[in-house]
N, C-alpha and C positions, 0 to 999 in steps of 0.2 A: 871462772865467772865471777868479778865483784860485785860488792853490792849495790853500787847503782845499776848497774846490768840485770842483776836479779830482779829487782824492782820496776823496771821497764817493762822488763819480759813477763812479770805479774800481772801487770795492767791487762796483758793483751793473751794472755795463756791461761786461758782455765782448765780444769781437770781433763786428763786423757779422755774420758767418756762422754764431757759435754762437749770438749774442744771436735770432737770428730763427729759427733749426732748420729743422724740416722744415714745408714749406708754410706759412713767414711766420711761424710760430706762436713765441713766445719758447720758450727751450731753458733751463732752470734747473738741469739736473739737476748741471751742472759746478759752481755755486755750492752746490748743497745739500751736495754731498760735501765741500767745502771747509769748511762750517760745521758739521756733524754732530760732529765730535770734541771741537771747541770747545764746541759744546753741551752735549756728555754729560758734558764736565767742569764746566761751569757747573752742572748737575743736581746734582754729586756736593758741590762747595761750597755750596750752597743747603741740600742737605740736613743738610750739618754744621751749618748756620746753625740751621736749625729747630729740631736738638736740644740746642742751648743757651738759646733763647730762644723767645720767644711771638712768631708773626708774625701782624700784622694786615694786611689788604688795603686798599690805600689808595684803592681805588677805590667802597669804601662810603662815601667822605667827596665830598659835591658841593656844593662851597660856590658862593656866587654868583659870578659873575664878568663882566670886562669884557673888550670887544675892542680889538685893534689889530693892524696889518698891518706887517711890515718887510720891505722889497724886497732882492733879492740876488740874486747870478747865477745861482743855481740852488736852487730851491724844495725839491730833494731833500737838498742841506743843511740848507737853513732848517728844515725839518721836525725834522730829526734834532738839530741843535744847539739849537733852541728848546726843543722837548720836553726837553731834560736841566734845562733851568732850574726850579729848584723853585720853586711858584706856577702856572706854566704848567699848565692844565688839558687843553686841546683845542689841537690843529694844523690846518691845511687848507693844501694847495698851490693856489693860485690866481695871477690876473692882476689887474692894477691901473694903471691911467696908462701900457700898455704895458710894463710889467715883471713877472717873476715875482717874486711875493710869498709868504710864509707868514701867513695869518690866525690869530694868537693869540687863544685865550680864557684871561685870568688871573684868579686869585682875588686882589683886592687886597690882603685881610688878610694873605696870605702873601708877596706880592713888590709893591713899589710900584711904578708904570709907570716912573720914572726908574732903578731899578735893573735893571729887566728890560731898559730902553733902553741901558743901561752895559753888563751881562751880554752881550746880544747883539751890540753893538758889537763887545766883545771877542772874540767867538767867530767874527766875520767874516760875519754874518749879517743887519747892519743897514746897508744902506747908506743907507735912507732909512726914516722911519717915518711911517706913516699915523694917524692918530687918530681913533677913533670920533668921534660926533658930539656925545656928550656929557662927551669928554675934550680939546677943545681945549685948545692952548698949545704952547710950546716946550722943547725938551729940551736940554741944555746939552752935550751929548756925541754927539748923532745929528741927521742934518738932517731936519727935519721937512716933509713933503708935504701935499698937499690932504688933506682929511677925507675918511674914507672914505665913498662913498656908493653910489647901485646902478648904478653900471659895473663894480665888482668883478664878476669872473666864477671860480667854482671851478675848477681843473683839472680836466681828465679823470680818470678813476676808474685808470688803468693808471699815473697820475704821482703818487698818493697813497700814504703811507707806504711809501716804496720800500724802505727798509731792511728790512723784514719780507720781501719778495720771497724765494724761493730758501731761507729759512730753516725750521726746524721750528714755527716761531710762525705761518707762514703759514696752517697747519690749521687753527686755532683760530678760533673765534667770537669776537671781542673786541668791547666795548664801545669807543665812540669814546675815552673816557678811556685805558681800556688798552691801543688801540691806538698810541694816543700816545706813552707812556711806552716800550711796548716798541718801538715805532720806532726811540726814542729810542737805547736802549740794545743793540738785539739784536745788533749787531756792535762794540760796544766794551765793553759789560759785562754780560754776559748773565745773571750773578746779579741784576743789578738789575734785567733785566728780568723775569726770574724772579719778582719779588718783587711785582710787578702782576698775578701771575695768582692764581686763586681754586686752592684746593687739587683741585678736580675737574679743572680745566685743566692743574695740573701732574701729574697723575696719568695725562691723556690723552696726554701728550708720552712719560712713560715707556712707555706702553703702546704708541707709534708706532713708539719706534727699533727 
């Protein structure tokens, strides 16, 4: 596991005793307490932005997408880093060819496959790229593996959108698109995560503090 993967996992994986908690169940209370103050500050910053400009909800736009999978040492990091790329619409943690991968749905009119692969490589989450059947070819900066097929398997639910776990965002019912972007920014830029919520969802978070 590389340094960036270790750092990302360390944000969400406390010591074994605390992680399992009572009766073997995960204990996220400590993690929640650490993020509450930062979250409240992000709400204040975002409220200031609302006063200065009209905010539109990005989830209203659902463009046509294509699929591609990127292999990395840790798909928790993969979902976070790939979700931050403009043009990535949805992510999913999974397994393919014996590797942890992040399955990405991206909008070609927003980000070209070559640029997506280049950004993924720079973020350290593109050891290998697995193209969908309709997108075969080679990419200059990333090793291309076998095409995606029916052997791909989605990771368990408790491995999906791991960065949201233990944060106030975990209380919300999020669409797949919202979950991807909130997961991407929840721990690194909460103001950006808030931008993907509806006004009602933001009010729900304020009421829960």
